[in-house]
C-alpha positions in Angstrom: 67.2 89.0 128.8 66.9 92.4 129.3 69.5 95.0 128.2 72.0 96.3 130.6 73.3 99.9 129.3 73.9 101.5 126.6 75.4 100.2 123.9 79.6 101.0 123.7 80.3 101.1 119.8 83.3 100.9 117.7 83.8 102.6 114.3 86.6 100.4 112.5 88.3 103.1 109.3 89.0 99.8 106.7 87.3 98.1 103.7 84.7 95.3 105.2 86.7 91.8 104.4 84.8 88.4 104.9 86.7 85.4 106.6 89.1 83.6 104.9 89.2 79.9 104.7 92.7 78.3 104.5 94.5 75.6 105.4 97.0 76.1 108.7 99.7 76.0 105.8 98.1 78.4 102.9 97.9 81.2 106.0 101.7 81.8 105.5 101.7 82.2 101.8 98.4 82.8 100.7 98.1 86.2 99.5 94.5 86.6 100.9 95.0 85.4 103.4 98.0 87.3 104.9 95.3 90.2 103.4 92.4 89.5 106.2 95.3 88.2 108.5 96.3 91.5 109.0 92.8 92.9 108.4 92.0 92.0 112.2 95.3 92.6 113.6 94.1 96.5 111.9 90.3 95.7 113.9 92.2 94.3 117.2 94.5 97.3 118.0 91.8 99.5 117.3 89.5 97.6 119.3 92.4 98.4 121.9 92.4 102.3 121.5 88.8 102.3 121.2 88.6 100.6 124.7 91.0 102.7 126.2 91.6 100.7 129.3 88.4 99.2 130.0 87.9 95.2 130.5 87.0 92.6 127.8 83.0 92.3 128.4 82.2 89.2 130.7 78.5 89.0 130.2 76.0 87.9 127.2 76.8 90.2 124.5 74.4 90.9 121.5 75.8 92.9 118.4 74.5 95.3 115.3 76.7 95.6 113.0 77.0 97.9 109.5 79.2 96.6 107.2 79.8 100.1 105.0 80.8 98.4 101.6 83.2 100.9 99.2 81.2 102.1 96.2 83.1 100.1 92.3 85.2 103.4 90.9 84.0 102.4 87.7 80.4 103.2 87.9 79.1 106.0 86.9 78.8 108.9 89.4 74.7 109.1 88.9 75.3 104.8 89.6 77.0 105.9 92.8 75.0 108.6 93.9 72.1 106.4 93.8 73.8 103.3 95.6 74.1 105.7 98.7 73.4 103.7 101.6 71.0 100.9 99.5 71.5 97.4 100.3 75.0 96.0 99.3 74.4 92.4 97.8 77.5 91.1 95.9 80.6 89.7 97.5 81.4 88.4 100.4 78.3 87.1 102.1 77.1 89.4 105.0 78.0 86.0 107.0 81.6 85.8 106.5 81.6 89.9 107.1 80.5 89.0 110.0 83.0 85.9 111.5 86.0 88.3 109.7 84.8 90.9 112.8 84.0 88.4 115.2 86.8 86.7 114.5 89.1 89.9 115.4 87.6 91.1 118.1 88.2 87.7 120.1 90.0 87.8 123.3 90.4 91.9 122.9 86.5 93.1 123.6 85.6 89.9 124.4 86.5 87.0 126.0 84.9 84.7 124.0 82.7 84.7 121.0 80.6 82.2 122.7 79.5 85.3 124.4 77.4 86.4 121.6 74.1 85.7 121.9 72.3 88.0 119.2 73.1 89.3 116.0 72.0 92.2 113.3 73.8 92.9 110.8 73.2 95.0 107.0 75.9 95.8 104.8 75.0 98.4 102.7 77.1 100.7 99.9 78.9 103.8 101.8 81.4 106.2 100.4 83.2 105.8 103.1 83.8 102.0 104.0 83.7 100.9 107.5 82.3 99.5 109.9 80.5 100.1 112.9 79.3 97.9 115.5 77.7 99.0 119.0 78.1 96.3 121.5 75.6 95.5 124.3 75.8 93.1 127.3 72.9 92.0 128.5 72.1 92.2 132.7 72.3 88.9 134.2 73.8 86.7 131.4 77.2 85.6 131.8 79.9 84.4 129.6 
């Protein structure tokens, strides 16, 4: 597989949140499930704004995702500066962060998340929590 074009960049100014596992009933009453639903809606609406009327992607996709995690306010100023851009080894787990992001963008940026054939993801500390997503369409591959 070869890359077709430059990656499309999406920026989501939101504290990254991992996927929440709930039952059908819990999704309407569980506070964390409601927060997760709202989180996905915010990402989806932001992606639609950033796509500026372009069509959903239909080819095989490679993703690069950088989760910039908030630095705890309770940490000393020195510890906060030392943590900047360092690996984030606390919860949420990286796989849950990826799932939360890709679930939010399913049927928004791409037709179906089965089109995703490659994911490179990292989570680091930063002063401005956000998600940076780079989507590359792969030549000659269909979703």
